[in-house]
C-alpha positions as a Python dict, from the first residue, in 0.01 Angstrom:
ca = {
    (1, 'M'): (0, 0, 0),
    (2, 'E'): (-123, 219, -289),
    (3, 'T'): (-20, 566, -409),
    (4, 'H'): (-157, 795, -680),
    (5, 'D'): (63, 1100, -745),
    (6, 'D'): (-25, 1356, -1014),
    (7, 'H'): (243, 1603, -905),
    (8, 'P'): (557, 1392, -843),
    (9, 'V'): (889, 1570, -785),
    (10, 'H'): (1130, 1531, -1073),
    (11, 'A'): (1458, 1697, -1171),
    (12, 'V'): (1641, 1577, -1483),
    (13, 'Q'): (2017, 1604, -1439),
    (14, 'E'): (2207, 1763, -1730),
    (15, 'A'): (2447, 1464, -1747),
    (16, 'E'): (2147, 1226, -1786),
    (17, 'Y'): (1986, 1444, -2048),
    (18, 'L'): (2310, 1464, -2248),
    (19, 'R'): (2356, 1088, -2226),
    (20, 'L'): (2009, 1022, -2364),
    (21, 'L'): (2079, 1276, -2639),
    (22, 'G'): (2365, 1054, -2739),
    (23, 'Y'): (2665, 1260, -2622),
    (24, 'P'): (2961, 1071, -2463),
    (25, 'P'): (3054, 1142, -2097),
    (26, 'G'): (3241, 1469, -2055),
    (27, 'H'): (3150, 1609, -2398),
    (28, 'Q'): (3040, 1967, -2402),
    (29, 'P'): (2806, 2039, -2696),
    (30, 'G'): (2773, 2374, -2866),
    (31, 'E'): (2554, 2667, -2785),
    (32, 'R'): (2266, 2552, -3010),
    (33, 'V'): (2231, 2231, -2818),
    (34, 'H'): (2227, 2407, -2484),
    (35, 'E'): (1955, 2644, -2621),
    (36, 'L'): (1743, 2350, -2732),
    (37, 'M'): (1797, 2167, -2394),
    (38, 'A'): (1697, 2479, -2204),
    (39, 'W'): (1388, 2525, -2430),
    (40, 'A'): (1271, 2163, -2370),
    (41, 'R'): (1310, 2205, -1997),
    (42, 'S'): (1121, 2531, -1995),
    (43, 'W'): (837, 2401, -2212),
    (44, 'Y'): (799, 2091, -2000),
    (45, 'A'): (805, 2290, -1675),
    (46, 'R'): (511, 2495, -1803),
    (47, 'N'): (313, 2219, -1973),
    (48, 'G'): (426, 1869, -1865),
    (49, 'R'): (198, 1664, -1639),
    (50, 'P'): (396, 1369, -1512),
    (51, 'W'): (243, 1121, -1273),
    (52, 'V'): (324, 805, -1076),
    (53, 'Y'): (110, 517, -959),
    (54, 'L'): (227, 226, -737),
    (55, 'R'): (61, -62, -549),
    (56, 'E'): (174, -362, -354),
    (57, 'A'): (96, -707, -497),
    (58, 'A'): (116, -1049, -350),
    (59, 'L'): (412, -1252, -491),
    (60, 'R'): (456, -1625, -547),
    (61, 'N'): (790, -1726, -700),
    (62, 'E'): (786, -2103, -737),
    (63, 'A'): (953, -2363, -962),
    (64, 'A'): (625, -2387, -1155),
    (65, 'G'): (606, -2014, -1231),
    (66, 'L'): (575, -1659, -1108),
    (67, 'W'): (249, -1509, -987),
    (68, 'L'): (173, -1143, -906),
    (69, 'D'): (-153, -1143, -710),
    (70, 'D'): (-313, -1439, -890),
    (71, 'V'): (-185, -1356, -1243),
    (72, 'E'): (87, -1578, -1387),
    (73, 'F'): (389, -1437, -1578),
    (74, 'G'): (620, -1651, -1786),
    (75, 'S'): (961, -1480, -1748),
    (76, 'R'): (1229, -1715, -1611),
    (77, 'R'): (1466, -1419, -1601),
    (78, 'V'): (1242, -1225, -1362),
    (79, 'Q'): (1215, -1537, -1144),
    (80, 'E'): (1595, -1558, -1138),
    (81, 'H'): (1623, -1185, -1068),
    (82, 'F'): (1389, -1210, -774),
    (83, 'R'): (1558, -1520, -633),
    (84, 'R'): (1901, -1361, -660),
    (85, 'H'): (1774, -1073, -455),
    (86, 'D'): (1576, -1287, -212),
    (87, 'V'): (1265, -1096, -295),
    (88, 'R'): (971, -1141, -57),
    (89, 'G'): (714, -910, -208),
    (90, 'A'): (645, -688, -510),
    (91, 'M'): (537, -341, -604),
    (92, 'L'): (358, -274, -934),
    (93, 'V'): (447, 64, -1077),
    (94, 'A'): (326, 289, -1359),
    (95, 'V'): (501, 613, -1446),
    (96, 'S'): (440, 860, -1724),
    (97, 'A'): (581, 1184, -1851),
    (98, 'G'): (222, 1269, -1955),
    (99, 'H'): (48, 1288, -2285),
    (100, 'E'): (118, 1659, -2331),
    (101, 'C'): (485, 1602, -2414),
    (102, 'E'): (414, 1343, -2686),
    (103, 'E'): (130, 1545, -2839),
    (104, 'Y'): (330, 1866, -2867),
    (105, 'A'): (637, 1680, -3000),
    (106, 'R'): (421, 1537, -3277),
    (107, 'H'): (292, 1891, -3350),
    (108, 'L'): (652, 2016, -3379),
    (109, 'W'): (732, 1745, -3632),
    (110, 'T'): (439, 1832, -3856),
    (111, 'E'): (544, 2200, -3830),
    (112, 'G'): (882, 2107, -3971),
    (113, 'K'): (1079, 2153, -3647),
    (114, 'P'): (1272, 1829, -3612),
    (115, 'D'): (1530, 1972, -3369),
    (116, 'E'): (1267, 2092, -3125),
    (117, 'Y'): (1079, 1757, -3175),
    (118, 'F'): (1389, 1550, -3092),
    (119, 'F'): (1489, 1744, -2781),
    (120, 'L'): (1144, 1737, -2636),
    (121, 'E'): (1102, 1361, -2711),
    (122, 'I'): (1435, 1291, -2529),
    (123, 'Y'): (1345, 1517, -2240),
    (124, 'G'): (1026, 1305, -2190),
    (125, 'S'): (1237, 990, -2177),
    (126, 'A'): (1471, 1156, -1925),
    (127, 'V'): (1164, 1252, -1701),
    (128, 'V'): (1052, 886, -1698),
    (129, 'E'): (1399, 763, -1601),
    (130, 'D'): (1412, 1020, -1318),
    (131, 'L'): (1066, 927, -1197),
    (132, 'V'): (1156, 558, -1189),
    (133, 'A'): (1471, 632, -982),
    (134, 'R'): (1276, 846, -737),
    (135, 'T'): (1001, 584, -713),
    (136, 'S'): (1260, 332, -607),
    (137, 'G'): (1352, 561, -323),
    (138, 'R'): (988, 616, -236),
    (139, 'I'): (921, 241, -217),
    (140, 'C'): (1221, 208, 13),
    (141, 'D'): (1067, 474, 241),
    (142, 'L'): (717, 326, 228),
    (143, 'A'): (841, -24, 304),
    (144, 'G'): (1123, 63, 540),
    (145, 'H'): (911, 31, 853),
    (146, 'R'): (869, -341, 764),
    (147, 'G'): (1244, -383, 721),
    (148, 'L'): (1211, -400, 339),
    (149, 'M'): (1371, -211, 51),
    (150, 'A'): (1328, -195, -328),
    (151, 'V'): (1556, -385, -558),
    (152, 'P'): (1610, -291, -924),
    (153, 'H'): (1293, -305, -1130),
    (154, 'Y'): (1203, -521, -1427),
    (155, 'S'): (969, -435, -1712),
    (156, 'P'): (817, -626, -2011),
    (157, 'G'): (1054, -578, -2304),
    (158, 'Y'): (1366, -607, -2087),
    (159, 'T'): (1594, -897, -2173),
    (160, 'G'): (1414, -1222, -2068),
    (161, 'W'): (1071, -1071, -2029),
    (162, 'D'): (854, -1081, -2346),
    (163, 'V'): (701, -746, -2424),
    (164, 'A'): (387, -941, -2521),
    (165, 'E'): (319, -963, -2146),
    (166, 'Q'): (294, -580, -2126),
    (167, 'G'): (-80, -607, -2176),
    (168, 'R'): (-121, -865, -1897),
    (169, 'L'): (72, -650, -1653),
    (170, 'F'): (-130, -339, -1754),
    (171, 'E'): (-456, -532, -1696),
    (172, 'L'): (-337, -649, -1356),
    (173, 'I'): (-254, -294, -1253),
    (174, 'D'): (-545, -113, -1424),
    (175, 'G'): (-808, -361, -1320),
    (176, 'R'): (-739, -349, -942),
    (177, 'M'): (-689, 19, -872),
    (178, 'S'): (-902, 203, -616),
    (179, 'R'): (-936, 483, -864),
    (180, 'P'): (-815, 561, -1219),
    (181, 'F'): (-449, 638, -1310),
    (182, 'P'): (-360, 1007, -1247),
    (183, 'G'): (-331, 1046, -1623),
    (184, 'P'): (-422, 864, -1941),
    (185, 'L'): (-245, 533, -2016),
    (186, 'G'): (-319, 248, -2253),
    (187, 'V'): (-138, -42, -2418),
    (188, 'L'): (-141, -132, -2787),
    (189, 'S'): (-153, -486, -2922),
    (190, 'S'): (227, -464, -2993),
    (191, 'G'): (292, -403, -2622),
    (192, 'M'): (379, -34, -2673),
    (193, 'L'): (235, 200, -2418),
    (194, 'K'): (35, 509, -2504),
    (195, 'P'): (156, 771, -2435),
    (196, 'K'): (487, 617, -2518),
    (197, 'K'): (687, 820, -2258),
    (198, 'S'): (554, 586, -1994),
    (199, 'L'): (666, 268, -1817),
    (200, 'L'): (517, -33, -1637),
    (201, 'A'): (751, -192, -1388),
    (202, 'V'): (769, -454, -1107),
    (203, 'F'): (991, -371, -810),
    (204, 'G'): (1090, -649, -578),
    (205, 'L'): (1082, -598, -210),
    (206, 'A'): (1373, -751, -22),
    (207, 'A'): (1517, -736, 331),
    (208, 'A'): (1675, -400, 394),
    (209, 'D'): (1979, -557, 575),
    (210, 'G'): (2164, -551, 244),
    (211, 'R'): (2204, -927, 202),
    (212, 'A'): (1962, -935, -93),
    (213, 'V'): (2148, -700, -323),
    (214, 'A'): (2408, -854, -559),
    (215, 'G'): (2631, -612, -737),
    (216, 'P'): (2620, -699, -1110),
    (217, 'A'): (2249, -774, -1118),
    (218, 'A'): (2178, -437, -959),
    (219, 'T'): (2259, -260, -1288),
    (220, 'P'): (1980, -284, -1544),
    (221, 'C'): (2229, -245, -1830),
    (222, 'E'): (2394, -571, -1730),
    (223, 'N'): (2058, -750, -1782),
    (224, 'C'): (2011, -600, -2130),
    (225, 'A'): (2147, -792, -2435),
    (226, 'F'): (2105, -508, -2693),
    (227, 'A'): (2473, -484, -2784),
    (228, 'P'): (2474, -170, -3006),
    (229, 'C'): (2293, 50, -2757),
    (230, 'S'): (2460, 391, -2745),
    (231, 'Y'): (2329, 465, -2395),
    (232, 'R'): (2487, 152, -2231),
    (233, 'R'): (2655, 210, -1894),
    (234, 'A'): (2781, -141, -1827),
    (235, 'P'): (2844, -461, -2029),
    (236, 'Y'): (2581, -731, -2053),
    (237, 'R'): (2636, -1028, -1831),
    (238, 'H'): (2439, -1357, -1854),
    (239, 'V'): (2505, -1454, -1494),
    (240, 'A'): (2584, -1238, -1202),
    (241, 'S'): (2907, -1332, -1011),
    (242, 'A'): (2967, -1246, -647),
    (243, 'V'): (3302, -1178, -504),
    (244, 'R'): (3396, -1472, -276),
    (245, 'A'): (3682, -1530, -44),
    (246, 'E'): (3932, -1790, -162),
    (247, 'A'): (3990, -2102, 51),
    (248, 'T'): (4238, -2051, 330),
    (249, 'A'): (4316, -2410, 405),
    (250, 'G'): (4692, -2476, 427),
    (251, 'R'): (4796, -2116, 493),
    (252, 'P'): (5054, -2063, 766),
    (253, 'A'): (4925, -1923, 1091),
    (254, 'A'): (4906, -1544, 1105),
    (255, 'R'): (5198, -1368, 1276),
    (256, 'P'): (5256, -1005, 1379),
    (257, 'S'): (5482, -799, 1166),
    (258, 'E'): (5539, -433, 1243),
    (259, 'G'): (5199, -399, 1396),
    (260, 'L'): (5005, -585, 1120),
    (261, 'L'): (4907, -944, 1067),
    (262, 'R'): (5073, -1104, 762),
    (263, 'D'): (4924, -1407, 576),
    (264, 'A'): (4596, -1286, 703),
    (265, 'S'): (4260, -1434, 587),
    (266, 'Y'): (4071, -1154, 415),
    (267, 'S'): (3703, -1156, 321),
    (268, 'V'): (3795, -1006, -17),
    (269, 'N'): (3943, -1213, -304),
    (270, 'P'): (4327, -1182, -280),
    (271, 'R'): (4357, -1106, -658),
    (272, 'A'): (4114, -820, -607),
    (273, 'L'): (4314, -697, -308),
    (274, 'R'): (4635, -697, -511),
    (275, 'K'): (4471, -498, -788),
    (276, 'W'): (4312, -249, -547),
    (277, 'A'): (4637, -202, -353),
    (278, 'A'): (4812, -108, -678),
    (279, 'E'): (4528, 100, -829),
    (280, 'R'): (4296, 229, -560),
    (281, 'V'): (4503, 277, -244),
    (282, 'R'): (4725, 575, -175),
    (283, 'L'): (4954, 566, 133),
    (284, 'D'): (5139, 872, 265),
    (285, 'W'): (5383, 812, 559),
    (286, 'R'): (5454, 1079, 816),
    (287, 'D'): (5785, 1130, 985),
    (288, 'D'): (5660, 964, 1310),
    (289, 'G'): (5542, 652, 1120),
    (290, 'A'): (5177, 742, 1104),
    (291, 'V'): (5002, 686, 777),
    (292, 'E'): (4740, 876, 579),
    (293, 'A'): (4553, 631, 362),
    (294, 'V'): (4294, 686, 89),
    (295, 'F'): (4083, 408, -85),
    (296, 'R'): (3885, 493, -397),
    (297, 'F'): (3558, 301, -440),
    (298, 'D'): (3402, 288, -788),
    (299, 'G'): (3053, 153, -822),
    (300, 'T'): (2708, 228, -969),
    (301, 'T'): (2367, 323, -835),
    (302, 'C'): (2121, 47, -796),
    (303, 'S'): (1855, 254, -969),
    (304, 'N'): (1850, 509, -1252),
    (305, 'L'): (2019, 259, -1490),
    (306, 'G'): (2333, 214, -1289),
    (307, 'Q'): (2483, 566, -1285),
    (308, 'P'): (2863, 547, -1215),
    (309, 'L'): (2972, 684, -879),
    (310, 'A'): (3304, 716, -687),
    (311, 'F'): (3373, 771, -316),
    (312, 'D'): (3699, 830, -133),
    (313, 'Y'): (3763, 658, 198),
    (314, 'Q'): (4023, 854, 399),
    (315, 'V'): (4184, 691, 702),
    (316, 'S'): (4442, 837, 949),
    (317, 'L'): (4646, 564, 1113),
    (318, 'S'): (4893, 581, 1403),
    (319, 'G'): (5231, 425, 1358),
    (320, 'P'): (5336, 54, 1378),
    (321, 'D'): (5432, 72, 1738),
    (322, 'D'): (5065, 152, 1811),
    (323, 'G'): (4930, -119, 1582),
    (324, 'Y'): (4821, 127, 1313),
    (325, 'R'): (4529, 241, 1520),
    (326, 'I'): (4253, 419, 1329),
    (327, 'K'): (4263, 774, 1463),
    (328, 'A'): (4017, 933, 1215),
    (329, 'S'): (3820, 823, 909),
    (330, 'R'): (3596, 984, 659),
    (331, 'C'): (3397, 889, 351),
    (332, 'A'): (3284, 1141, 88),
    (333, 'P'): (3208, 1153, -286),
    (334, 'A'): (3525, 1172, -494),
    (335, 'P'): (3606, 1524, -620),
    (336, 'G'): (3404, 1599, -935),
    (337, 'D'): (3176, 1294, -899),
    (338, 'E'): (2802, 1353, -928),
    (339, 'G'): (2682, 993, -957),
    (340, 'Y'): (2582, 978, -594),
    (341, 'Q'): (2309, 1234, -677),
    (342, 'S'): (2123, 960, -867),
    (343, 'T'): (2098, 711, -585),
    (344, 'C'): (1749, 655, -450),
    (345, 'A'): (1846, 763, -92),
    (346, 'Y'): (1987, 1090, -214),
    (347, 'L'): (1682, 1160, -429),
    (348, 'A'): (1453, 1083, -133),
    (349, 'D'): (1642, 1304, 118),
    (350, 'A'): (1970, 1455, 2),
    (351, 'D'): (2069, 1598, 338),
    (352, 'K'): (2007, 1278, 531),
    (353, 'F'): (2200, 1074, 276),
    (354, 'M'): (2501, 1292, 301),
    (355, 'R'): (2490, 1281, 686),
    (356, 'D'): (2457, 901, 681),
    (357, 'V'): (2753, 863, 449),
    (358, 'S'): (2980, 1089, 652),
    (359, 'A'): (2869, 963, 990),
    (360, 'G'): (3005, 609, 939),
    (361, 'Q'): (3333, 563, 1118),
    (362, 'P'): (3367, 195, 1199),
    (363, 'L'): (3648, 62, 1415),
    (364, 'L'): (3748, 417, 1515),
    (365, 'G'): (4019, 407, 1777),
    (366, 'R'): (4085, 40, 1721),
    (367, 'P'): (4393, -129, 1550),
    (368, 'L'): (4361, -184, 1177),
    (369, 'N'): (4402, -558, 1234),
    (370, 'D'): (4054, -563, 1379),
    (371, 'V'): (3904, -533, 1040),
    (372, 'L'): (4006, -898, 986),
    (373, 'S'): (3765, -1012, 1256),
    (374, 'W'): (3494, -743, 1205),
    (375, 'S'): (3166, -915, 1151),
    (376, 'R'): (2950, -720, 901),
    (377, 'P'): (2672, -803, 656),
    (378, 'A'): (2765, -899, 298),
    (379, 'A'): (2593, -619, 96),
    (380, 'P'): (2793, -571, -231),
    (381, 'A'): (2546, -320, -392),
    (382, 'G'): (2722, -39, -570),
    (383, 'C'): (2527, 234, -390),
    (384, 'H'): (2552, 366, -31),
    (385, 'C'): (2187, 389, 56),
    (386, 'A'): (2157, 125, 325),
    (387, 'A'): (2368, 104, 644),
    (388, 'A'): (2464, -247, 562),
    (389, 'S'): (2588, -139, 227),
    (390, 'R'): (2794, 138, 380),
    (391, 'D'): (2954, -92, 638),
    (392, 'H'): (3033, -340, 361),
    (393, 'K'): (3225, -74, 163),
    (394, 'W'): (3412, 37, 476),
    (395, 'G'): (3519, -324, 516),
    (396, 'L'): (3648, -329, 160),
    (397, 'A'): (3840, -4, 213),
    (398, 'L'): (3997, -110, 537),
    (399, 'E'): (4096, -452, 411),
    (400, 'A'): (4246, -305, 103),
    (401, 'I'): (4445, -49, 312),
    (402, 'H'): (4560, -331, 549),
    (403, 'F'): (4677, -547, 251),
    (404, 'A'): (4850, -242, 88),
    (405, 'L'): (5041, -172, 412),
    (406, 'V'): (5152, -534, 451),
    (407, 'Q'): (5270, -535, 92),
    (408, 'A'): (5450, -200, 134),
    (409, 'R'): (5631, -306, 454),
    (410, 'A'): (5716, -665, 356),
    (411, 'P'): (5613, -797, 9),
    (412, 'L'): (5402, -1106, 32),
    (413, 'T'): (5311, -1341, -247),
    (414, 'V'): (4940, -1427, -270),
    (415, 'S'): (4816, -1674, -527),
}
């Protein structure tokens, strides 16, 4: 599997551009800033020459070390990252915003135009980020027929992977291509790439059933220890922690109460359920006892540096006499949220992604209690790209609504 692309699709979102420029979320800069942003976009549209290269590599991840093809790499962090995601293969990737952007930005600096220099430099960085996010989606598409998907990439210079191995990764990629890179690329002795608006990366290939994706590790910011970074989207964590169900031994047998099971064994941590019921679930009762419920899910994309996103899960339930049967359900991006537009599935095919998200209506026509016995894959990724991930989030939503209804009807102490 090898791809050379000298005309990759790219579209830098304004929110991403503003973030890289250093503006906080929601801030609206002045007219001069918007003029410079528009100028940089226009110049790059006329003159920029981005490109993408990717190739599959054999992977060996053993106690003794990590090998891509037959080249050994010394990062224990990458080994841990691959094990956590149950990675079975790897894709070697090189992306670049092209040398034109860097060369013209240098020219602007020598001409005494620091503002134009800065905005074009940052736009080049934004192009690279967008290309990496779209490449993740492309890899999912290419490997999908084998039941595989891309997990978040790792690059030399990231926390736990010495930038000194940039040269080794470059030689591995450059030395085994069927033809040259679509554009110029080299590596300096320091590990810096030339042109600098470029990136070498390794994407793991894992089973597309969703079991391989663990939430915290799916956000690159959470792997990065550079504390003062002004572009950070999430706090640094040394070790990813998965949400696990608490032990149920010793609990009293479940008993029906107004159409719902109390003292139920949920798959979600009870403390999380209590917090969600208070902060994320909204219940509206109708005169006939029916309920309109909404659960707000907050997560992040698995690519594009963990862009925050929010979805609303809306569920119409019959009354208690009918067992709170699920009459209708719908999932859609929360009003005003644009984070979903940075997911790899949306970037690959926006219309299909929106259809897939809205089509999921699990347990439709069945009592809400059935969520307690619904067997579904554990796929706690923050995005909604895979079917398993979408089902997992529906499970979270329905369990949180079930818990909130039980608490509303008859308060229950959960330790």
